[in-house]
C-alpha positions as CSV (number, residue, x, y, z in Angstrom):
1,M,125.1,-68.9,6.9
2,N,126.0,-68.8,10.4
3,N,128.7,-66.1,10.4
4,P,129.2,-64.9,14.1
5,Q,132.8,-63.6,13.5
6,S,131.9,-61.5,10.3
7,N,134.1,-63.5,8.1
8,V,134.5,-62.4,4.5
9,F,133.7,-65.0,1.8
10,V,135.1,-64.7,-1.8
11,L,134.5,-67.2,-4.5
12,F,137.0,-67.2,-7.4
13,A,135.3,-68.8,-10.5
14,R,135.3,-68.8,-14.3
15,S,132.0,-68.2,-16.2
16,N,132.9,-71.0,-18.7
17,D,133.9,-73.6,-16.1
18,Q,131.5,-76.5,-15.3
19,Q,132.6,-76.8,-11.6
20,S,132.4,-73.1,-11.2
21,H,128.9,-73.1,-12.5
22,K,127.9,-76.0,-10.3
23,T,129.4,-74.0,-7.2
24,I,127.5,-70.9,-8.2
25,E,124.2,-72.8,-8.4
26,L,124.9,-74.5,-5.1
27,I,125.4,-71.1,-3.5
28,K,122.0,-69.9,-4.9
29,E,120.3,-73.1,-3.7
30,L,121.5,-72.6,-0.3
31,G,120.4,-68.9,-0.4
32,E,124.0,-67.6,0.2
33,E,124.5,-65.5,-2.8
34,G,124.2,-62.3,-0.7
35,N,127.0,-63.6,1.7
36,I,129.6,-64.6,-0.8
37,S,131.4,-62.2,-3.2
38,L,131.8,-63.7,-6.7
39,L,134.9,-62.8,-8.6
40,N,135.0,-63.9,-12.2
41,L,138.5,-65.0,-13.4
42,N,137.7,-64.0,-16.9
43,E,138.2,-60.4,-15.8
44,G,141.8,-59.5,-16.0
45,W,142.2,-57.7,-12.6
46,V,140.6,-60.7,-10.8
47,Y,143.0,-63.1,-12.6
48,V,145.9,-60.8,-11.4
49,I,144.8,-61.0,-7.8
50,F,144.2,-64.9,-8.2
51,Q,147.8,-65.2,-9.4
52,E,149.3,-63.0,-6.9
53,M,147.6,-65.1,-4.1
54,E,149.3,-68.1,-5.7
55,L,146.0,-69.8,-6.1
56,T,145.6,-72.4,-8.9
57,E,142.4,-74.4,-8.5
58,V,139.1,-73.2,-9.8
59,P,136.7,-72.7,-8.1
60,T,138.3,-71.5,-4.8
61,L,136.4,-70.2,-1.9
62,L,138.3,-68.0,0.4
63,I,137.1,-67.6,4.0
64,L,138.9,-64.5,5.4
65,D,138.7,-63.9,9.2
66,P,139.4,-60.2,9.8
67,I,139.7,-60.8,13.5
68,N,142.2,-63.7,13.4
69,E,144.8,-63.5,10.8
70,D,145.7,-67.2,11.0
71,G,142.0,-68.1,10.8
72,S,141.6,-67.6,7.2
73,K,141.0,-70.7,4.9
74,E,140.8,-71.8,1.3
75,M,138.3,-74.3,0.1
76,L,139.5,-75.8,-3.2
77,G,137.1,-77.2,-5.8
78,Y,133.4,-77.9,-5.9
79,S,133.5,-80.8,-3.4
80,A,135.4,-79.1,-0.7
81,I,133.3,-75.9,-1.0
82,R,130.1,-77.9,-1.0
83,T,131.1,-79.9,2.2
84,Y,132.0,-76.6,3.9
85,L,129.0,-74.7,2.9
86,E,126.5,-77.5,3.9
87,G,128.4,-78.0,7.1
88,V,128.1,-74.4,8.2
89,R,124.3,-74.3,7.8
């Protein structure tokens, strides 16, 4: 993944969710599993963070820009995540 600004990528997913599973498989197919941190919403502490951030859709990919606070983005759902990941390749 072309990541010149050292963005941080975090995927919130559920192990028993079909869309989450498809997203994880896509990440593997694209060879990006080393660039995206996977957080399982079935873990209590992860779910607390998810709620605190007022996120609702699963899967959700957060793109956090540590340099530009306003540059952070959320990709909601498999289709948006796929479009983003395939577009940055």
